[in-house]
KOLDRENKE-695571 format. One record per residue (C-alpha): residue number from 1; x, y, z. Coordinates in steps of 0.5 Angstrom, whole numbers, plus 2048, in hexadecimal, padded with zeros to 3 digits. Layout:
BEGIN
PT   num    c1    c2    c3
PT   NUM     X     Y     Z
...
//
This chain:
BEGIN
PT   num    c1    c2    c3
PT     1   800   800   800
PT     2   802   807   7FF
PT     3   804   80C   804
PT     4   7FF   811   801
PT     5   7F8   811   804
PT     6   7F2   812   800
PT     7   7F1   819   803
PT     8   7F7   81B   7FF
PT     9   7F4   819   7F8
PT    10   7F0   81F   7F7
PT    11   7F2   825   7F3
PT    12   7ED   82B   7F2
PT    13   7E7   826   7F4
PT    14   7E9   821   7EF
PT    15   7EA   81A   7F4
PT    16   7EE   815   7F1
PT    17   7EC   80E   7F1
PT    18   7F3   80B   7F0
PT    19   7F5   804   7EE
PT    20   7FA   801   7F2
PT    21   7FF   7FC   7EF
PT    22   806   7FA   7F1
PT    23   806   7FF   7F6
PT    24   805   805   7F2
PT    25   7FF   80A   7F0
PT    26   7FC   80A   7E9
PT    27   7F7   80F   7E7
PT    28   7F2   80E   7E1
PT    29   7F2   812   7DB
PT    30   7EB   814   7DD
PT    31   7ED   817   7E4
PT    32   7F3   81B   7E1
PT    33   7EF   81E   7DC
PT    34   7EA   820   7E1
PT    35   7EF   823   7E6
PT    36   7F3   827   7E0
PT    37   7EC   82A   7DE
PT    38   7EB   827   7D7
PT    39   7E4   827   7D4
PT    40   7E5   820   7D1
PT    41   7E8   81A   7D5
PT    42   7EB   817   7CF
PT    43   7F0   81D   7CF
PT    44   7F5   81A   7D3
PT    45   7F6   814   7CF
PT    46   7F7   819   7C9
PT    47   7FC   81D   7CD
PT    48   7FF   816   7CE
PT    49   7FF   814   7C7
PT    50   803   81A   7C5
PT    51   808   819   7CA
PT    52   808   812   7CB
PT    53   810   811   7C9
PT    54   811   815   7D0
PT    55   80E   810   7D4
PT    56   811   80A   7D7
PT    57   80D   803   7D9
PT    58   80D   806   7E1
PT    59   80A   80C   7DF
PT    60   804   809   7DB
PT    61   800   803   7D9
PT    62   7F9   800   7D8
PT    63   7F5   7FC   7DC
PT    64   7EE   7F8   7DB
PT    65   7E9   7FB   7DF
PT    66   7E2   7F9   7E0
PT    67   7DD   7FF   7DF
PT    68   7D6   7FE   7E2
PT    69   7D1   802   7DE
PT    70   7C9   802   7DD
PT    71   7CA   7FD   7D7
PT    72   7CE   7F8   7DB
PT    73   7D6   7F7   7DC
PT    74   7DB   7F9   7D7
PT    75   7E2   7F7   7D7
PT    76   7E7   7FD   7D4
PT    77   7EE   7FE   7D4
PT    78   7F0   804   7D8
PT    79   7F6   808   7D7
PT    80   7F9   80A   7DE
PT    81   7FF   80E   7E1
PT    82   803   80E   7E7
PT    83   805   814   7EA
PT    84   80B   815   7E6
PT    85   807   814   7E0
PT    86   801   819   7E2
PT    87   806   81E   7E3
PT    88   809   81D   7DC
PT    89   802   81E   7D9
PT    90   801   824   7DD
PT    91   807   827   7DA
PT    92   804   826   7D3
PT    93   7FE   829   7D5
PT    94   7FC   830   7D4
PT    95   7F6   831   7D8
PT    96   7F6   836   7DE
PT    97   7F6   831   7E3
PT    98   7FC   82D   7E1
PT    99   801   831   7E4
PT   100   7FE   830   7EB
PT   101   7FD   829   7EA
PT   102   804   828   7E8
PT   103   806   82B   7EF
PT   104   800   826   7F2
PT   105   803   820   7EF
PT   106   80A   822   7F1
PT   107   808   823   7F8
PT   108   805   81C   7F9
PT   109   80C   819   7F6
PT   110   810   81D   7FB
PT   111   80C   81A   800
PT   112   80C   813   7FE
PT   113   814   813   7FD
PT   114   815   816   804
PT   115   810   811   807
PT   116   813   80B   804
PT   117   81A   80E   806
PT   118   818   80D   80D
PT   119   815   806   80C
PT   120   819   800   80F
PT   121   81D   7FD   809
PT   122   81B   7F5   807
PT   123   81C   7F1   802
PT   124   816   7F2   7FD
PT   125   813   7EB   7FC
PT   126   80D   7ED   7F8
PT   127   80C   7EA   7F1
PT   128   80A   7EE   7EB
PT   129   804   7EA   7E8
PT   130   807   7ED   7E1
PT   131   80E   7EB   7E3
PT   132   80C   7E4   7E5
PT   133   808   7E3   7DE
PT   134   80E   7E5   7DA
PT   135   812   7E0   7DE
PT   136   80D   7DA   7DD
PT   137   80C   7DC   7D6
PT   138   814   7DB   7D5
PT   139   814   7D4   7D8
PT   140   80E   7D2   7D3
PT   141   811   7D5   7CD
PT   142   818   7D2   7CF
PT   143   814   7CB   7D0
PT   144   811   7CB   7C9
PT   145   818   7CC   7C6
PT   146   81B   7C7   7CA
PT   147   816   7C2   7CA
PT   148   817   7BF   7C3
PT   149   81F   7BE   7C4
PT   150   81D   7BB   7CB
PT   151   818   7B6   7C7
PT   152   81E   7B4   7C2
PT   153   823   7B3   7C8
PT   154   81F   7B0   7CD
PT   155   818   7AE   7CC
PT   156   817   7AB   7D3
PT   157   819   7B1   7D6
PT   158   815   7B6   7D1
PT   159   80F   7B2   7D3
PT   160   810   7B3   7DB
PT   161   812   7BB   7D9
PT   162   80C   7BB   7D5
PT   163   807   7B9   7DB
PT   164   80B   7BE   7DF
PT   165   80A   7C4   7DA
PT   166   803   7C3   7D9
PT   167   802   7C4   7E0
PT   168   806   7CA   7E0
PT   169   802   7CD   7DA
PT   170   7FC   7CC   7DD
PT   171   7FF   7D0   7E3
PT   172   801   7D6   7DE
PT   173   7FA   7D6   7DC
PT   174   7F7   7D7   7E3
PT   175   7FC   7DC   7E4
PT   176   7FA   7E0   7DE
PT   177   7F3   7E0   7E1
PT   178   7F5   7E2   7E8
PT   179   7F9   7E8   7E5
PT   180   7F4   7EA   7E0
PT   181   7EF   7EA   7E6
PT   182   7F3   7EE   7EA
PT   183   7F3   7F4   7E5
PT   184   7EC   7F4   7E5
PT   185   7E9   7FA   7E9
PT   186   7E1   7FB   7E9
PT   187   7DF   802   7E8
PT   188   7D8   805   7E9
PT   189   7D5   80B   7E4
//
């Protein structure tokens, strides 16, 4: 959980409902558009598209969110921004409140850094779902490449390994489902 309290996430009567992932706050592009005073909620995505080469993966990503509407639930991909990403969006914004918003975001970042310096240092044992899935995918790909060679070299061992890898592949599929579920957030409109 982050150091920043929910009460600290209000900018000019716009209260952010951040996504917390991998120990980091993420704001939706819609929330940023409202806070920056844009008349259209997709304007932040347009600013990002024009300047995407200046953003890193740690500044922005997309997540699958489930929106609850009168007609039912709809899954959509939503662009989200870390505090650094939100600051960079505000650097490119030309709205009257952009300057004040940049200061607000930097104040939050300063508090986060100061508070984290006072935390006891311990080894990070958390596992990133994306990192785990990447490693599992590498193992599956390596197995696919090596399987035929093993079958030619030692058919008996290949049969045993095939059985083990079948269970591993099922586990990998299961983990993909878990990771997908963790990225879904319910919103009401």
